[in-house]
C-alpha positions in Angstrom: 0.0 0.0 0.0 1.3 3.5 -0.9 0.6 6.3 1.5 0.8 10.0 0.6 1.0 12.9 3.0 -0.9 16.2 3.6 1.5 19.0 2.7 1.1 21.0 5.9 2.2 17.9 7.9 5.8 19.0 7.5 5.1 22.6 8.7 3.7 25.9 7.6 6.9 28.0 7.3 8.9 26.5 4.4 8.7 27.5 0.7 6.6 25.3 -1.6 9.7 23.7 -3.2 11.3 23.0 0.2 8.0 21.5 1.5 7.9 19.2 -1.5 11.6 18.1 -1.3 11.2 17.5 2.5 8.2 15.3 1.9 10.2 13.3 -0.7 13.1 12.9 1.6 10.9 11.4 4.3 9.8 8.7 1.9 6.5 9.8 0.5 5.7 9.7 -3.2 2.4 11.6 -3.3 0.6 14.5 -1.6 -2.7 16.1 -0.8 -1.9 19.6 -2.2 -3.1 22.3 0.2 -3.5 25.7 -1.4 -4.5 29.3 -0.6 -6.4 31.9 -2.6 -4.5 34.6 -0.7 -1.0 33.3 -1.6 1.1 34.0 -4.7 1.1 31.6 -7.7 3.8 29.1 -8.5 6.6 30.7 -10.5 7.7 29.5 -13.9 10.7 27.7 -12.3 8.4 25.7 -10.0 9.0 27.8 -6.9 6.7 29.7 -4.5 7.5 31.4 -1.3 4.3 30.0 0.3 4.0 26.3 1.1 0.3 26.6 0.0 0.4 28.4 -3.4 -2.5 30.1 -5.2 -3.6 27.3 -7.5 -6.2 29.3 -9.3 -3.6 31.8 -10.5 -0.9 29.3 -11.2 -0.1 27.9 -14.6 -0.6 24.1 -14.3 2.7 23.5 -16.1 4.5 25.4 -13.3 2.8 23.3 -10.7 3.6 20.1 -12.5 7.2 21.3 -12.8 7.4 21.8 -9.0 6.1 18.3 -8.4 8.4 16.8 -11.0 11.4 18.5 -9.6 10.6 16.9 -6.2 9.8 13.5 -7.7 6.2 13.6 -6.3 2.7 13.1 -7.6 -0.5 14.9 -6.7 -2.8 12.4 -5.0 -5.5 14.9 -4.4 -6.1 18.7 -4.3 -7.7 20.4 -1.3 -10.2 23.2 -2.0 -9.4 26.7 -0.7 -12.4 29.0 -0.3 -15.8 29.4 1.4 -18.2 26.5 1.7 -21.5 28.4 2.4 -24.4 26.1 3.2 -26.2 28.6 5.3 -28.8 29.5 2.6 -29.6 28.7 -1.0 -27.6 31.7 -2.3 -24.6 30.3 -0.6 -25.1 27.0 -2.2 -24.9 28.5 -5.7 -21.7 30.4 -5.0 -20.2 27.3 -3.4 -21.0 25.2 -6.5 -19.3 27.7 -8.7 -16.2 27.9 -6.4 -15.9 24.1 -6.3 -16.3 23.8 -10.1 -13.5 26.3 -10.5 -11.2 24.1 -8.3 -12.4 21.0 -10.0 -11.2 22.4 -13.4 -7.8 23.3 -11.9 -7.5 19.8 -10.3 -8.2 18.1 -13.6 -5.8 20.4 -15.5 -3.1 19.1 -13.2 -3.8 15.6 -14.2 -5.4 14.8 -10.8 -8.8 13.2 -10.4 -9.4 13.8 -6.7 -10.7 16.9 -5.1 -11.3 17.3 -1.4 -12.9 20.1 0.6 -13.8 21.1 4.2 -17.2 21.3 5.8 -18.3 24.3 7.9 -18.5 24.1 11.6 -21.9 23.8 13.3 -20.4 25.1 16.5 -20.8 22.0 18.8 -19.8 18.4 19.2 -22.4 15.7 18.6 -25.2 17.9 17.3 -28.0 15.5 16.3 -28.2 14.8 12.6 -31.8 15.9 12.3 -30.9 19.4 13.7 -28.5 20.0 10.9 -30.1 18.0 8.1 -31.0 21.2 6.1 -27.3 22.1 5.9 -26.2 18.5 5.1 -28.7 18.4 2.2 -27.4 21.7 0.9 -23.9 20.3 1.0 -25.1 17.2 -0.8 -26.5 19.4 -3.6 -23.2 21.3 -3.9 -21.2 18.1 -4.1 -23.5 16.2 -6.3 -23.8 19.0 -8.8 -20.0 19.3 -9.1 -19.6 15.5 -9.3 -22.2 15.3 -12.1 -20.6 18.2 -14.0 -17.2 16.5 -14.1 -18.2 12.8 -14.0 -17.2 12.2 -17.6 -13.7 13.5 -16.8 -13.3 11.0 -13.9 -13.4 13.5 -11.1 -14.1 12.2 -7.6 -15.0 14.7 -4.8 -14.8 14.0 -1.1 -15.8 16.1 2.0 -13.4 16.1 5.0 -15.3 14.7 8.0 -14.5 16.9 11.0 -15.5 17.1 14.7 -18.0 19.9 15.5 -18.8 20.2 11.8 -22.1 19.7 9.9 -20.7 16.3 8.8 -19.2 14.8 11.9 -20.6 11.4 12.8 -21.9 8.3 11.1 -25.5 9.4 10.6 -24.3 12.7 9.2 -22.2 10.8 6.6 -25.1 8.4 5.8 -27.5 11.2 5.2 -25.0 13.1 3.0 -24.0 10.1 0.9 -27.6 8.8 0.5 -28.6 12.2 -0.7 -26.0 12.2 -3.5 -26.9 10.0 -6.5 -23.6 10.6 -8.1 -21.2 7.7 -7.2 -18.2 10.0 -7.7 -19.2 12.1 -4.7 -18.4 10.9 -1.3 -16.2 11.1 1.8 -12.7 12.0 2.8 -12.8 9.5 5.7 -10.9 11.4 8.4 -10.0 8.6 10.9 -8.6 11.1 13.4 -11.8 13.2 13.7 -13.9 10.1 13.8 -11.8 9.0 16.7 -12.3 12.3 18.5 -16.1 12.0 18.3 -15.8 8.3 19.1 -17.6 7.1 16.0 -17.1 3.7 14.5 -16.0 5.0 11.1 -14.9 1.6 9.8 -18.6 0.7 9.5 -18.8 3.3 6.7 -16.3 1.3 4.7 -18.6 -1.7 4.8 -21.7 0.4 4.1 -20.2 2.7 1.4 -17.1 1.0 0.0 -17.4 2.9 -3.4 -18.0 6.3 -1.8 -14.7 6.8 0.0 -12.3 8.1 -2.6 -9.8 9.5 0.0 -8.7 8.3 3.4 -7.1 10.5 6.1 -4.9 8.4 8.4 -4.7 10.5 11.5 -4.2 9.3 15.1 -6.1 11.4 17.6 -5.6 11.2 21.3 -8.5 10.7 23.7 -6.4 11.3 26.8 -8.3 13.2 29.5 -5.4 15.6 29.9 -4.9 16.3 26.1 -4.4 20.1 25.4 -7.5 20.4 23.2 -10.5 18.3 22.1 -8.8 17.6 18.7 -5.3 16.4 19.3 -3.5 14.9 16.4 -0.4 12.9 17.3 2.2 10.6 15.6 0.5 7.5 14.2 0.5 4.6 16.6 0.7 6.9 19.6 -3.0 7.8 20.0 -6.3 6.0 20.1 -7.4 5.7 16.5 -8.3 2.0 15.9 -6.3 1.6 12.7 -6.4 -2.2 12.6 -10.2 -2.1 12.2 -10.0 0.4 9.4 -7.2 -1.6 7.6 -9.3 -4.8 7.8 -12.3 -3.0 6.5 -10.4 -1.5 3.5 -8.9 -4.9 2.8 -12.4 -6.4 2.7 -13.3 -3.8 0.1 -10.3 -3.1 -2.2 -10.7 -0.1 -4.5 -8.7 2.7 -6.0 -8.3 5.3 -3.2 -5.9 8.0 -2.1 -4.4 7.2 1.3 -3.0 10.2 3.2 -1.0 10.4 6.4 -1.1 13.5 8.7 -0.1 14.4 12.2 -0.7 18.0 13.2 0.0 18.6 16.9 3.7 17.6 16.7 6.5 20.1 17.6 8.0 21.5 14.4 11.5 20.1 15.3 10.0 16.6 15.6 7.7 16.6 12.5 10.0 14.9 10.0 11.0 12.0 12.2 7.4 11.7 13.5 6.2 11.4 9.9 8.9 9.0 8.9 7.9 6.7 11.9 4.2 7.2 11.0 4.8 6.0 7.4 6.8 3.0 8.6 4.0 2.2 11.2 1.2 2.3 8.6 3.1 0.2 6.1 3.9 -2.5 8.6 0.3 -2.4 10.0 -1.1 -2.8 6.5 1.2 -5.6 5.5 0.7 -7.5 8.7 -3.1 -7.2 8.8 -5.2 -10.0 7.4 
């Protein structure tokens, strides 16, 4: 199994080219490309002062050059912008923004687009209390998926604690409301751990609706500094073995990404190297 990495996992203060070369040195071959609408575009020589370049203003050839220089591939692109599901007007603007990013993603030769989901302001909000927002999100995603289905695009929303899509029933309502099979979930194992949801059940229920998997280890220790606390893989409480077994029951083409966020900057590289080794061993040893 090949695991990629989220670009911000190595830090937020390096240039784009340094970020990519560091990721390659650790041992990864692919990335989830994080971007920013407020940053500068990638230069013709494949450089950018920001680790998260402005993809919309970048020439795709310049971005591909940067990846080629580092010996990396883009596993998926992460959307930068506003996801507004507060009203119908917000839905229309969100659809247009996602379509714009989908076009850029495909221009890079990548088929996977991920995006965030807005916060609902609290943990464990019942699904029926946020069903309107979930259905609006489903409309956004399904419309984009339908528009680009012939080009092979797959779009996945990043499950997140305290968000409108947080737990299993939220995910079920969302996926069941999207007829397009190329619209689904970025199964964020860390956040599912934080909210103590049995996310591996979704792999059995929707094996063809999980285009991207986020391998994150979150701590449930009572003395953790914050509710969401992302640590080196193998050091927290995410039940990875259950997820590995579920994915092995349902093999499919997916993008698998490693991330650990709450690690001191000086420890990030070695923590990611150990995390990659841990996941490769766990995958190989699981039956």
